[in-house]
Gaussian input, Z-matrix of N, CA and C with variables (Angstrom, degrees):
# hf/3-21g

backbone

0 1
 N
 C     1     B1
 C     2     B2     1     A1
 N     3     B3     2     A2     1     D1
 C     4     B4     3     A3     2     D2
 C     5     B5     4     A4     3     D3
 N     6     B6     5     A5     4     D4
 C     7     B7     6     A6     5     D5
 C     8     B8     7     A7     6     D6
 N     9     B9     8     A8     7     D7
 C    10    B10     9     A9     8     D8
 C    11    B11    10    A10     9     D9
 N    12    B12    11    A11    10    D10
 C    13    B13    12    A12    11    D11
 C    14    B14    13    A13    12    D12
 N    15    B15    14    A14    13    D13
 C    16    B16    15    A15    14    D14
 C    17    B17    16    A16    15    D15
 N    18    B18    17    A17    16    D16
 C    19    B19    18    A18    17    D17
 C    20    B20    19    A19    18    D18
 N    21    B21    20    A20    19    D19
 C    22    B22    21    A21    20    D20
 C    23    B23    22    A22    21    D21
 N    24    B24    23    A23    22    D22
 C    25    B25    24    A24    23    D23
 C    26    B26    25    A25    24    D24
 N    27    B27    26    A26    25    D25
 C    28    B28    27    A27    26    D26
 C    29    B29    28    A28    27    D27
 N    30    B30    29    A29    28    D28
 C    31    B31    30    A30    29    D29
 C    32    B32    31    A31    30    D30
 N    33    B33    32    A32    31    D31
 C    34    B34    33    A33    32    D32
 C    35    B35    34    A34    33    D33
 N    36    B36    35    A35    34    D34
 C    37    B37    36    A36    35    D35
 C    38    B38    37    A37    36    D36
 N    39    B39    38    A38    37    D37
 C    40    B40    39    A39    38    D38
 C    41    B41    40    A40    39    D39
 N    42    B42    41    A41    40    D40
 C    43    B43    42    A42    41    D41
 C    44    B44    43    A43    42    D42
 N    45    B45    44    A44    43    D43
 C    46    B46    45    A45    44    D44
 C    47    B47    46    A46    45    D45
 N    48    B48    47    A47    46    D46
 C    49    B49    48    A48    47    D47
 C    50    B50    49    A49    48    D48
 N    51    B51    50    A50    49    D49
 C    52    B52    51    A51    50    D50
 C    53    B53    52    A52    51    D51
 N    54    B54    53    A53    52    D52
 C    55    B55    54    A54    53    D53
 C    56    B56    55    A55    54    D54
 N    57    B57    56    A56    55    D55
 C    58    B58    57    A57    56    D56
 C    59    B59    58    A58    57    D57
 N    60    B60    59    A59    58    D58
 C    61    B61    60    A60    59    D59
 C    62    B62    61    A61    60    D60
 N    63    B63    62    A62    61    D61
 C    64    B64    63    A63    62    D62
 C    65    B65    64    A64    63    D63
 N    66    B66    65    A65    64    D64
 C    67    B67    66    A66    65    D65
 C    68    B68    67    A67    66    D66
 N    69    B69    68    A68    67    D67
 C    70    B70    69    A69    68    D68
 C    71    B71    70    A70    69    D69
 N    72    B72    71    A71    70    D70
 C    73    B73    72    A72    71    D71
 C    74    B74    73    A73    72    D72
 N    75    B75    74    A74    73    D73
 C    76    B76    75    A75    74    D74
 C    77    B77    76    A76    75    D75
 N    78    B78    77    A77    76    D76
 C    79    B79    78    A78    77    D77
 C    80    B80    79    A79    78    D78
 N    81    B81    80    A80    79    D79
 C    82    B82    81    A81    80    D80
 C    83    B83    82    A82    81    D81
 N    84    B84    83    A83    82    D82
 C    85    B85    84    A84    83    D83
 C    86    B86    85    A85    84    D84
 N    87    B87    86    A86    85    D85
 C    88    B88    87    A87    86    D86
 C    89    B89    88    A88    87    D87
 N    90    B90    89    A89    88    D88
 C    91    B91    90    A90    89    D89
 C    92    B92    91    A91    90    D90
 N    93    B93    92    A92    91    D91
 C    94    B94    93    A93    92    D92
 C    95    B95    94    A94    93    D93
 N    96    B96    95    A95    94    D94
 C    97    B97    96    A96    95    D95
 C    98    B98    97    A97    96    D96
 N    99    B99    98    A98    97    D97
 C   100   B100    99    A99    98    D98
 C   101   B101   100   A100    99    D99
 N   102   B102   101   A101   100   D100
 C   103   B103   102   A102   101   D101
 C   104   B104   103   A103   102   D102
 N   105   B105   104   A104   103   D103
 C   106   B106   105   A105   104   D104
 C   107   B107   106   A106   105   D105
 N   108   B108   107   A107   106   D106
 C   109   B109   108   A108   107   D107
 C   110   B110   109   A109   108   D108
 N   111   B111   110   A110   109   D109
 C   112   B112   111   A111   110   D110
 C   113   B113   112   A112   111   D111
 N   114   B114   113   A113   112   D112
 C   115   B115   114   A114   113   D113
 C   116   B116   115   A115   114   D114
 N   117   B117   116   A116   115   D115
 C   118   B118   117   A117   116   D116
 C   119   B119   118   A118   117   D117
 N   120   B120   119   A119   118   D118
 C   121   B121   120   A120   119   D119
 C   122   B122   121   A121   120   D120
 N   123   B123   122   A122   121   D121
 C   124   B124   123   A123   122   D122
 C   125   B125   124   A124   123   D123
 N   126   B126   125   A125   124   D124
 C   127   B127   126   A126   125   D125
 C   128   B128   127   A127   126   D126
 N   129   B129   128   A128   127   D127
 C   130   B130   129   A129   128   D128
 C   131   B131   130   A130   129   D129
 N   132   B132   131   A131   130   D130
 C   133   B133   132   A132   131   D131
 C   134   B134   133   A133   132   D132
 N   135   B135   134   A134   133   D133
 C   136   B136   135   A135   134   D134
 C   137   B137   136   A136   135   D135
 N   138   B138   137   A137   136   D136
 C   139   B139   138   A138   137   D137
 C   140   B140   139   A139   138   D138
 N   141   B141   140   A140   139   D139
 C   142   B142   141   A141   140   D140
 C   143   B143   142   A142   141   D141
 N   144   B144   143   A143   142   D142
 C   145   B145   144   A144   143   D143
 C   146   B146   145   A145   144   D144
 N   147   B147   146   A146   145   D145
 C   148   B148   147   A147   146   D146
 C   149   B149   148   A148   147   D147
 N   150   B150   149   A149   148   D148
 C   151   B151   150   A150   149   D149
 C   152   B152   151   A151   150   D150
 N   153   B153   152   A152   151   D151
 C   154   B154   153   A153   152   D152
 C   155   B155   154   A154   153   D153
 N   156   B156   155   A155   154   D154
 C   157   B157   156   A156   155   D155
 C   158   B158   157   A157   156   D156
 N   159   B159   158   A158   157   D157
 C   160   B160   159   A159   158   D158
 C   161   B161   160   A160   159   D159
 N   162   B162   161   A161   160   D160
 C   163   B163   162   A162   161   D161
 C   164   B164   163   A163   162   D162
 N   165   B165   164   A164   163   D163
 C   166   B166   165   A165   164   D164
 C   167   B167   166   A166   165   D165
 N   168   B168   167   A167   166   D166
 C   169   B169   168   A168   167   D167
 C   170   B170   169   A169   168   D168
 N   171   B171   170   A170   169   D169
 C   172   B172   171   A171   170   D170
 C   173   B173   172   A172   171   D171
 N   174   B174   173   A173   172   D172
 C   175   B175   174   A174   173   D173
 C   176   B176   175   A175   174   D174
 N   177   B177   176   A176   175   D175
 C   178   B178   177   A177   176   D176
 C   179   B179   178   A178   177   D177
 N   180   B180   179   A179   178   D178
 C   181   B181   180   A180   179   D179
 C   182   B182   181   A181   180   D180
 N   183   B183   182   A182   181   D181
 C   184   B184   183   A183   182   D182
 C   185   B185   184   A184   183   D183
 N   186   B186   185   A185   184   D184
 C   187   B187   186   A186   185   D185
 C   188   B188   187   A187   186   D186
 N   189   B189   188   A188   187   D187
 C   190   B190   189   A189   188   D188
 C   191   B191   190   A190   189   D189
 N   192   B192   191   A191   190   D190
 C   193   B193   192   A192   191   D191
 C   194   B194   193   A193   192   D192
 N   195   B195   194   A194   193   D193
 C   196   B196   195   A195   194   D194
 C   197   B197   196   A196   195   D195
 N   198   B198   197   A197   196   D196
 C   199   B199   198   A198   197   D197
 C   200   B200   199   A199   198   D198
 N   201   B201   200   A200   199   D199
 C   202   B202   201   A201   200   D200
 C   203   B203   202   A202   201   D201
 N   204   B204   203   A203   202   D202
 C   205   B205   204   A204   203   D203
 C   206   B206   205   A205   204   D204
 N   207   B207   206   A206   205   D205
 C   208   B208   207   A207   206   D206
 C   209   B209   208   A208   207   D207
 N   210   B210   209   A209   208   D208
 C   211   B211   210   A210   209   D209
 C   212   B212   211   A211   210   D210
 N   213   B213   212   A212   211   D211
 C   214   B214   213   A213   212   D212
 C   215   B215   214   A214   213   D213
 N   216   B216   215   A215   214   D214
 C   217   B217   216   A216   215   D215
 C   218   B218   217   A217   216   D216
 N   219   B219   218   A218   217   D217
 C   220   B220   219   A219   218   D218
 C   221   B221   220   A220   219   D219
 N   222   B222   221   A221   220   D220
 C   223   B223   222   A222   221   D221
 C   224   B224   223   A223   222   D222
 N   225   B225   224   A224   223   D223
 C   226   B226   225   A225   224   D224
 C   227   B227   226   A226   225   D225
 N   228   B228   227   A227   226   D226
 C   229   B229   228   A228   227   D227
 C   230   B230   229   A229   228   D228
 N   231   B231   230   A230   229   D229
 C   232   B232   231   A231   230   D230
 C   233   B233   232   A232   231   D231
 N   234   B234   233   A233   232   D232
 C   235   B235   234   A234   233   D233
 C   236   B236   235   A235   234   D234
 N   237   B237   236   A236   235   D235
 C   238   B238   237   A237   236   D236
 C   239   B239   238   A238   237   D237
 N   240   B240   239   A239   238   D238
 C   241   B241   240   A240   239   D239
 C   242   B242   241   A241   240   D240
 N   243   B243   242   A242   241   D241
 C   244   B244   243   A243   242   D242
 C   245   B245   244   A244   243   D243
 N   246   B246   245   A245   244   D244
 C   247   B247   246   A246   245   D245
 C   248   B248   247   A247   246   D246
 N   249   B249   248   A248   247   D247
 C   250   B250   249   A249   248   D248
 C   251   B251   250   A250   249   D249
 N   252   B252   251   A251   250   D250
 C   253   B253   252   A252   251   D251
 C   254   B254   253   A253   252   D252
 N   255   B255   254   A254   253   D253
 C   256   B256   255   A255   254   D254
 C   257   B257   256   A256   255   D255
 N   258   B258   257   A257   256   D256
 C   259   B259   258   A258   257   D257
 C   260   B260   259   A259   258   D258
 N   261   B261   260   A260   259   D259
 C   262   B262   261   A261   260   D260
 C   263   B263   262   A262   261   D261
 N   264   B264   263   A263   262   D262
 C   265   B265   264   A264   263   D263
 C   266   B266   265   A265   264   D264
 N   267   B267   266   A266   265   D265
 C   268   B268   267   A267   266   D266
 C   269   B269   268   A268   267   D267
 N   270   B270   269   A269   268   D268
 C   271   B271   270   A270   269   D269
 C   272   B272   271   A271   270   D270
 N   273   B273   272   A272   271   D271
 C   274   B274   273   A273   272   D272
 C   275   B275   274   A274   273   D273
 N   276   B276   275   A275   274   D274
 C   277   B277   276   A276   275   D275
 C   278   B278   277   A277   276   D276
 N   279   B279   278   A278   277   D277
 C   280   B280   279   A279   278   D278
 C   281   B281   280   A280   279   D279
 N   282   B282   281   A281   280   D280
 C   283   B283   282   A282   281   D281
 C   284   B284   283   A283   282   D282
 N   285   B285   284   A284   283   D283
 C   286   B286   285   A285   284   D284
 C   287   B287   286   A286   285   D285
 N   288   B288   287   A287   286   D286
 C   289   B289   288   A288   287   D287
 C   290   B290   289   A289   288   D288
 N   291   B291   290   A290   289   D289
 C   292   B292   291   A291   290   D290
 C   293   B293   292   A292   291   D291
 N   294   B294   293   A293   292   D292
 C   295   B295   294   A294   293   D293
 C   296   B296   295   A295   294   D294
 N   297   B297   296   A296   295   D295
 C   298   B298   297   A297   296   D296
 C   299   B299   298   A298   297   D297
 N   300   B300   299   A299   298   D298
 C   301   B301   300   A300   299   D299
 C   302   B302   301   A301   300   D300
 N   303   B303   302   A302   301   D301
 C   304   B304   303   A303   302   D302
 C   305   B305   304   A304   303   D303
 N   306   B306   305   A305   304   D304
 C   307   B307   306   A306   305   D305
 C   308   B308   307   A307   306   D306
 N   309   B309   308   A308   307   D307
 C   310   B310   309   A309   308   D308
 C   311   B311   310   A310   309   D309
 N   312   B312   311   A311   310   D310
 C   313   B313   312   A312   311   D311
 C   314   B314   313   A313   312   D312
 N   315   B315   314   A314   313   D313
 C   316   B316   315   A315   314   D314
 C   317   B317   316   A316   315   D315
 N   318   B318   317   A317   316   D316
 C   319   B319   318   A318   317   D317
 C   320   B320   319   A319   318   D318
 N   321   B321   320   A320   319   D319
 C   322   B322   321   A321   320   D320
 C   323   B323   322   A322   321   D321
 N   324   B324   323   A323   322   D322
 C   325   B325   324   A324   323   D323
 C   326   B326   325   A325   324   D324
 N   327   B327   326   A326   325   D325
 C   328   B328   327   A327   326   D326
 C   329   B329   328   A328   327   D327
 N   330   B330   329   A329   328   D328
 C   331   B331   330   A330   329   D329
 C   332   B332   331   A331   330   D330
 N   333   B333   332   A332   331   D331
 C   334   B334   333   A333   332   D332
 C   335   B335   334   A334   333   D333

   B1=1.4570
   B2=1.4779
   B3=1.3312
   B4=1.5189
   B5=1.5406
   B6=1.2906
   B7=1.5146
   B8=1.5495
   B9=1.3193
   B10=1.4772
   B11=1.5153
   B12=1.2854
   B13=1.4960
   B14=1.5152
   B15=1.2980
   B16=1.3952
   B17=1.5278
   B18=1.2634
   B19=1.5241
   B20=1.5604
   B21=1.3531
   B22=1.4459
   B23=1.6232
   B24=1.2375
   B25=1.4790
   B26=1.5872
   B27=1.3739
   B28=1.4673
   B29=1.4776
   B30=1.3633
   B31=1.4824
   B32=1.5871
   B33=1.3780
   B34=1.4535
   B35=1.4858
   B36=1.3032
   B37=1.4586
   B38=1.5210
   B39=1.3438
   B40=1.4519
   B41=1.4824
   B42=1.2933
   B43=1.5715
   B44=1.5413
   B45=1.3309
   B46=1.4065
   B47=1.5193
   B48=1.3361
   B49=1.4227
   B50=1.6358
   B51=1.2661
   B52=1.4419
   B53=1.5274
   B54=1.2726
   B55=1.4430
   B56=1.5154
   B57=1.3470
   B58=1.4649
   B59=1.4980
   B60=1.4348
   B61=1.4257
   B62=1.5313
   B63=1.3423
   B64=1.4344
   B65=1.6043
   B66=1.2701
   B67=1.4416
   B68=1.6218
   B69=1.3178
   B70=1.4363
   B71=1.5752
   B72=1.2923
   B73=1.4475
   B74=1.5302
   B75=1.4082
   B76=1.4592
   B77=1.5535
   B78=1.3381
   B79=1.4307
   B80=1.5026
   B81=1.3797
   B82=1.4688
   B83=1.5024
   B84=1.3507
   B85=1.5207
   B86=1.4571
   B87=1.3721
   B88=1.4660
   B89=1.5911
   B90=1.2756
   B91=1.5424
   B92=1.5026
   B93=1.2788
   B94=1.5315
   B95=1.5281
   B96=1.3638
   B97=1.5074
   B98=1.4449
   B99=1.3401
   B100=1.5431
   B101=1.5112
   B102=1.3591
   B103=1.5044
   B104=1.4720
   B105=1.2880
   B106=1.4829
   B107=1.5920
   B108=1.3377
   B109=1.4546
   B110=1.5479
   B111=1.3417
   B112=1.4056
   B113=1.6127
   B114=1.3349
   B115=1.3720
   B116=1.5107
   B117=1.4286
   B118=1.4955
   B119=1.5269
   B120=1.3195
   B121=1.5066
   B122=1.5187
   B123=1.3605
   B124=1.4791
   B125=1.6029
   B126=1.3094
   B127=1.4936
   B128=1.4724
   B129=1.3794
   B130=1.4366
   B131=1.4925
   B132=1.4350
   B133=1.4090
   B134=1.5993
   B135=1.3383
   B136=1.4428
   B137=1.4805
   B138=1.3123
   B139=1.4797
   B140=1.4301
   B141=1.3864
   B142=1.4742
   B143=1.4605
   B144=1.3499
   B145=1.4384
   B146=1.5392
   B147=1.3418
   B148=1.5012
   B149=1.4083
   B150=1.4036
   B151=1.4921
   B152=1.5379
   B153=1.3538
   B154=1.4677
   B155=1.5102
   B156=1.3156
   B157=1.3865
   B158=1.5837
   B159=1.2941
   B160=1.4956
   B161=1.5394
   B162=1.3754
   B163=1.3985
   B164=1.6094
   B165=1.2633
   B166=1.4816
   B167=1.4574
   B168=1.2978
   B169=1.4308
   B170=1.6022
   B171=1.2468
   B172=1.4088
   B173=1.5532
   B174=1.2682
   B175=1.5006
   B176=1.5304
   B177=1.3163
   B178=1.5635
   B179=1.5734
   B180=1.3179
   B181=1.4846
   B182=1.5719
   B183=1.2841
   B184=1.5194
   B185=1.5024
   B186=1.2783
   B187=1.4377
   B188=1.5044
   B189=1.3502
   B190=1.4781
   B191=1.4824
   B192=1.3757
   B193=1.4913
   B194=1.4174
   B195=1.3771
   B196=1.4416
   B197=1.4960
   B198=1.3577
   B199=1.4326
   B200=1.5801
   B201=1.3452
   B202=1.4611
   B203=1.4781
   B204=1.3040
   B205=1.4074
   B206=1.5421
   B207=1.3762
   B208=1.4251
   B209=1.4515
   B210=1.3327
   B211=1.5007
   B212=1.5404
   B213=1.2986
   B214=1.5098
   B215=1.5323
   B216=1.2754
   B217=1.5082
   B218=1.5792
   B219=1.3100
   B220=1.5691
   B221=1.5004
   B222=1.3942
   B223=1.5276
   B224=1.5208
   B225=1.2759
   B226=1.5292
   B227=1.5355
   B228=1.3383
   B229=1.3911
   B230=1.6704
   B231=1.3593
   B232=1.5494
   B233=1.4559
   B234=1.4277
   B235=1.4191
   B236=1.5640
   B237=1.4072
   B238=1.4560
   B239=1.5251
   B240=1.3299
   B241=1.4623
   B242=1.5862
   B243=1.2655
   B244=1.4711
   B245=1.5126
   B246=1.3834
   B247=1.4757
   B248=1.4904
   B249=1.3807
   B250=1.4435
   B251=1.5882
   B252=1.3223
   B253=1.4741
   B254=1.4947
   B255=1.3087
   B256=1.4478
   B257=1.5545
   B258=1.3528
   B259=1.5536
   B260=1.5624
   B261=1.1818
   B262=1.5311
   B263=1.6011
   B264=1.3290
   B265=1.4392
   B266=1.4893
   B267=1.3842
   B268=1.4901
   B269=1.5067
   B270=1.3064
   B271=1.4586
   B272=1.4473
   B273=1.3338
   B274=1.4685
   B275=1.5113
   B276=1.3046
   B277=1.5005
   B278=1.5368
   B279=1.2109
   B280=1.5026
   B281=1.6170
   B282=1.3206
   B283=1.5094
   B284=1.5054
   B285=1.3736
   B286=1.5470
   B287=1.4714
   B288=1.2960
   B289=1.5352
   B290=1.5445
   B291=1.3177
   B292=1.4013
   B293=1.4803
   B294=1.3646
   B295=1.4507
   B296=1.4998
   B297=1.3018
   B298=1.5050
   B299=1.4601
   B300=1.3349
   B301=1.4451
   B302=1.5523
   B303=1.2662
   B304=1.4751
   B305=1.5845
   B306=1.3690
   B307=1.4405
   B308=1.4825
   B309=1.3582
   B310=1.4797
   B311=1.5515
   B312=1.3564
   B313=1.4598
   B314=1.5941
   B315=1.3835
   B316=1.4676
   B317=1.5514
   B318=1.3481
   B319=1.5555
   B320=1.4931
   B321=1.3823
   B322=1.4357
   B323=1.4750
   B324=1.3601
   B325=1.4780
   B326=1.4977
   B327=1.3970
   B328=1.4364
   B329=1.5985
   B330=1.3756
   B331=1.4023
   B332=1.5884
   B333=1.3030
   B334=1.5148
   B335=1.5664
   A1=113.22
   A2=113.98
   A3=121.24
   A4=107.91
   A5=117.43
   A6=118.02
   A7=112.32
   A8=116.59
   A9=116.15
   A10=114.33
   A11=112.68
   A12=120.57
   A13=107.45
   A14=118.41
   A15=120.19
   A16=114.87
   A17=115.59
   A18=119.80
   A19=109.35
   A20=114.61
   A21=118.58
   A22=108.52
   A23=118.00
   A24=121.93
   A25=112.78
   A26=113.38
   A27=114.48
   A28=114.97
   A29=115.26
   A30=120.17
   A31=110.19
   A32=113.99
   A33=116.97
   A34=115.88
   A35=114.38
   A36=122.31
   A37=109.47
   A38=116.83
   A39=120.81
   A40=117.04
   A41=115.04
   A42=120.84
   A43=107.71
   A44=119.96
   A45=121.86
   A46=112.45
   A47=115.08
   A48=120.47
   A49=111.39
   A50=111.82
   A51=119.29
   A52=113.05
   A53=117.20
   A54=122.54
   A55=108.53
   A56=118.92
   A57=126.43
   A58=112.21
   A59=115.39
   A60=115.18
   A61=108.64
   A62=120.74
   A63=121.35
   A64=107.82
   A65=117.53
   A66=122.60
   A67=109.03
   A68=114.67
   A69=117.36
   A70=116.89
   A71=113.73
   A72=123.21
   A73=113.72
   A74=114.92
   A75=117.14
   A76=106.30
   A77=113.14
   A78=122.63
   A79=108.35
   A80=115.53
   A81=120.96
   A82=114.14
   A83=115.69
   A84=119.89
   A85=111.61
   A86=117.37
   A87=122.81
   A88=113.07
   A89=115.13
   A90=114.21
   A91=104.69
   A92=113.35
   A93=122.75
   A94=110.95
   A95=111.76
   A96=119.22
   A97=115.12
   A98=115.78
   A99=117.66
   A100=115.38
   A101=115.00
   A102=118.98
   A103=107.98
   A104=118.34
   A105=125.90
   A106=107.09
   A107=113.92
   A108=121.50
   A109=103.41
   A110=114.67
   A111=122.81
   A112=105.74
   A113=117.47
   A114=123.82
   A115=115.64
   A116=114.97
   A117=121.89
   A118=111.72
   A119=111.44
   A120=119.43
   A121=105.34
   A122=113.57
   A123=121.12
   A124=105.07
   A125=115.97
   A126=123.32
   A127=105.16
   A128=120.68
   A129=123.92
   A130=107.65
   A131=109.07
   A132=119.32
   A133=107.56
   A134=113.24
   A135=119.95
   A136=105.48
   A137=123.39
   A138=124.32
   A139=115.83
   A140=117.76
   A141=124.45
   A142=110.28
   A143=116.61
   A144=124.29
   A145=115.57
   A146=112.21
   A147=120.76
   A148=111.15
   A149=119.59
   A150=122.31
   A151=112.57
   A152=114.30
   A153=117.77
   A154=106.88
   A155=115.79
   A156=124.12
   A157=108.32
   A158=114.61
   A159=120.30
   A160=111.48
   A161=120.14
   A162=122.04
   A163=104.35
   A164=118.12
   A165=124.02
   A166=103.94
   A167=118.13
   A168=124.80
   A169=111.81
   A170=120.28
   A171=126.47
   A172=113.76
   A173=117.19
   A174=121.16
   A175=105.36
   A176=112.37
   A177=123.42
   A178=107.56
   A179=115.96
   A180=120.33
   A181=112.74
   A182=115.96
   A183=119.63
   A184=110.68
   A185=122.91
   A186=126.83
   A187=108.26
   A188=112.93
   A189=122.09
   A190=105.44
   A191=115.90
   A192=119.23
   A193=114.64
   A194=123.83
   A195=126.37
   A196=114.30
   A197=117.68
   A198=129.01
   A199=109.78
   A200=115.62
   A201=118.58
   A202=112.87
   A203=123.60
   A204=127.95
   A205=107.13
   A206=118.40
   A207=126.00
   A208=113.33
   A209=115.23
   A210=119.05
   A211=106.93
   A212=113.97
   A213=119.33
   A214=112.83
   A215=116.19
   A216=116.28
   A217=108.48
   A218=116.80
   A219=117.01
   A220=107.88
   A221=113.58
   A222=114.39
   A223=114.96
   A224=119.19
   A225=123.69
   A226=108.07
   A227=115.18
   A228=120.95
   A229=112.63
   A230=106.90
   A231=114.26
   A232=110.14
   A233=119.30
   A234=121.72
   A235=110.24
   A236=115.95
   A237=115.52
   A238=114.66
   A239=119.08
   A240=120.63
   A241=107.49
   A242=114.03
   A243=119.89
   A244=116.08
   A245=116.43
   A246=118.27
   A247=113.08
   A248=113.27
   A249=121.38
   A250=106.03
   A251=116.31
   A252=120.85
   A253=107.72
   A254=119.07
   A255=128.76
   A256=115.55
   A257=115.32
   A258=115.08
   A259=108.79
   A260=110.89
   A261=120.75
   A262=101.99
   A263=110.38
   A264=120.82
   A265=112.59
   A266=116.37
   A267=118.38
   A268=105.30
   A269=112.25
   A270=118.83
   A271=110.98
   A272=119.02
   A273=123.40
   A274=108.08
   A275=113.97
   A276=117.94
   A277=111.74
   A278=117.03
   A279=120.54
   A280=106.99
   A281=115.15
   A282=117.64
   A283=111.17
   A284=116.50
   A285=121.56
   A286=112.39
   A287=110.96
   A288=119.45
   A289=107.39
   A290=115.87
   A291=126.56
   A292=115.36
   A293=119.09
   A294=120.81
   A295=110.04
   A296=117.98
   A297=122.53
   A298=106.59
   A299=117.90
   A300=122.33
   A301=108.86
   A302=121.36
   A303=124.25
   A304=104.48
   A305=111.10
   A306=121.76
   A307=117.65
   A308=113.70
   A309=119.24
   A310=105.05
   A311=114.04
   A312=117.65
   A313=104.43
   A314=111.35
   A315=116.69
   A316=101.79
   A317=113.34
   A318=117.66
   A319=108.89
   A320=113.46
   A321=121.31
   A322=115.38
   A323=114.60
   A324=119.86
   A325=112.62
   A326=117.14
   A327=122.07
   A328=108.94
   A329=115.17
   A330=119.85
   A331=107.46
   A332=120.72
   A333=125.10
   A334=105.56
   D1=-43.50
   D2=-178.96
   D3=-64.59
   D4=-38.91
   D5=176.98
   D6=-65.10
   D7=-38.95
   D8=173.55
   D9=-60.13
   D10=-41.18
   D11=-178.94
   D12=-66.83
   D13=-42.95
   D14=177.73
   D15=-64.30
   D16=-37.32
   D17=176.80
   D18=-66.62
   D19=-39.84
   D20=-178.03
   D21=-67.37
   D22=-37.18
   D23=176.44
   D24=-70.43
   D25=-39.34
   D26=171.36
   D27=-59.40
   D28=-46.47
   D29=-179.09
   D30=-60.59
   D31=-44.38
   D32=178.21
   D33=-62.04
   D34=-38.87
   D35=174.46
   D36=-57.26
   D37=-49.93
   D38=173.33
   D39=-54.06
   D40=-43.34
   D41=177.50
   D42=-63.98
   D43=-41.96
   D44=-176.88
   D45=-68.33
   D46=-41.27
   D47=178.49
   D48=-61.25
   D49=-44.14
   D50=175.36
   D51=-60.95
   D52=-38.45
   D53=-178.05
   D54=-71.45
   D55=-42.31
   D56=172.67
   D57=-54.72
   D58=-43.09
   D59=-177.25
   D60=-73.62
   D61=-33.94
   D62=176.16
   D63=-62.29
   D64=-47.84
   D65=-174.42
   D66=-62.60
   D67=-37.34
   D68=178.93
   D69=-68.00
   D70=-13.50
   D71=179.15
   D72=-86.07
   D73=-3.60
   D74=-178.51
   D75=-74.80
   D76=126.64
   D77=-179.76
   D78=-96.94
   D79=115.42
   D80=-176.73
   D81=-63.13
   D82=-21.63
   D83=177.07
   D84=-70.32
   D85=-24.27
   D86=179.39
   D87=-84.39
   D88=-7.24
   D89=177.97
   D90=-89.55
   D91=129.76
   D92=-175.35
   D93=-68.73
   D94=145.58
   D95=179.06
   D96=-88.36
   D97=-16.28
   D98=-177.15
   D99=-121.61
   D100=9.92
   D101=-179.51
   D102=-134.05
   D103=153.40
   D104=178.82
   D105=-62.69
   D106=134.75
   D107=179.38
   D108=-155.84
   D109=-177.66
   D110=-176.23
   D111=-59.25
   D112=133.02
   D113=178.21
   D114=90.72
   D115=-6.64
   D116=174.71
   D117=-73.33
   D118=146.18
   D119=168.11
   D120=-107.90
   D121=125.99
   D122=-171.15
   D123=-124.40
   D124=125.47
   D125=172.96
   D126=-100.09
   D127=119.30
   D128=179.12
   D129=-123.44
   D130=158.28
   D131=173.62
   D132=-106.17
   D133=117.96
   D134=-177.25
   D135=-90.13
   D136=99.16
   D137=177.53
   D138=-57.77
   D139=-29.75
   D140=-178.37
   D141=-64.18
   D142=-41.35
   D143=-178.13
   D144=-104.11
   D145=-3.24
   D146=178.25
   D147=53.83
   D148=44.72
   D149=174.15
   D150=-143.95
   D151=161.52
   D152=172.84
   D153=-88.99
   D154=148.86
   D155=179.57
   D156=-141.04
   D157=140.47
   D158=178.91
   D159=-106.45
   D160=125.57
   D161=-176.42
   D162=-120.85
   D163=148.25
   D164=165.85
   D165=-116.43
   D166=130.58
   D167=179.84
   D168=-87.87
   D169=114.17
   D170=-170.54
   D171=-130.97
   D172=173.78
   D173=176.58
   D174=-72.81
   D175=164.75
   D176=179.87
   D177=-57.63
   D178=-42.82
   D179=-179.36
   D180=-59.54
   D181=-33.43
   D182=-172.34
   D183=-92.72
   D184=-12.96
   D185=-169.87
   D186=-61.08
   D187=140.07
   D188=174.20
   D189=-159.18
   D190=97.14
   D191=-172.85
   D192=-63.04
   D193=-26.32
   D194=174.72
   D195=-62.99
   D196=-23.23
   D197=-176.82
   D198=-101.48
   D199=-3.17
   D200=-176.35
   D201=80.95
   D202=10.26
   D203=-177.80
   D204=-92.75
   D205=104.80
   D206=-174.59
   D207=-107.59
   D208=131.81
   D209=-176.63
   D210=-72.46
   D211=140.38
   D212=172.36
   D213=-61.36
   D214=-13.74
   D215=-179.21
   D216=-99.37
   D217=-4.12
   D218=177.86
   D219=-77.71
   D220=162.03
   D221=179.11
   D222=-55.30
   D223=-39.60
   D224=177.62
   D225=-66.05
   D226=-51.94
   D227=-178.91
   D228=-49.41
   D229=-51.83
   D230=-179.30
   D231=-59.95
   D232=-39.38
   D233=-175.05
   D234=-68.07
   D235=-31.58
   D236=-178.06
   D237=-88.44
   D238=-16.55
   D239=-177.91
   D240=-58.35
   D241=135.26
   D242=175.60
   D243=78.41
   D244=2.32
   D245=177.19
   D246=-85.46
   D247=152.49
   D248=179.06
   D249=-113.12
   D250=169.47
   D251=176.09
   D252=-59.15
   D253=137.58
   D254=-176.02
   D255=90.34
   D256=-21.52
   D257=-179.60
   D258=-67.10
   D259=153.91
   D260=-179.55
   D261=-122.82
   D262=133.48
   D263=178.97
   D264=-126.87
   D265=134.48
   D266=177.07
   D267=-103.97
   D268=133.18
   D269=-178.34
   D270=-130.93
   D271=139.06
   D272=175.18
   D273=-98.25
   D274=120.36
   D275=175.38
   D276=-117.71
   D277=173.11
   D278=-176.11
   D279=-60.39
   D280=-26.26
   D281=-176.56
   D282=-89.74
   D283=-1.45
   D284=-178.19
   D285=124.70
   D286=-173.87
   D287=-176.15
   D288=-84.63
   D289=136.76
   D290=178.43
   D291=-125.87
   D292=141.71
   D293=172.38
   D294=-108.82
   D295=125.67
   D296=-176.55
   D297=-119.04
   D298=127.14
   D299=172.71
   D300=-108.23
   D301=129.22
   D302=-175.91
   D303=-81.11
   D304=117.95
   D305=175.25
   D306=-92.02
   D307=-37.74
   D308=-176.39
   D309=-148.42
   D310=144.73
   D311=-178.09
   D312=-140.81
   D313=128.32
   D314=175.08
   D315=-125.96
   D316=117.37
   D317=179.92
   D318=-85.10
   D319=168.05
   D320=174.18
   D321=-54.16
   D322=-29.23
   D323=178.27
   D324=-70.87
   D325=-34.17
   D326=-175.69
   D327=-73.61
   D328=-25.72
   D329=-171.63
   D330=-90.88
   D331=-10.69
   D332=-176.71
   D333=-77.57

């Protein structure tokens, strides 16, 4: 049993090392300054719920929906990627179709 656990831990360490290598290859110069991208904070108006919501676009490892941290690979994250203030995006979520209008955008460059 201990050997199985050790193999699992070794495999997970390999995955994490690979993910760290992938993340270290992100070039900040390639992240847009005027569009939503990883690290951006986006305030949207959800016309379906008639409310303003703030999301921060993060990696899948950092995502926590209860804190507004949305993965760039989630349906909402993918819908917001590349959007500017004033853009409207339609997204299909497990709870149904939603229409999100970008009201405010703060990129990772603005926060630095």
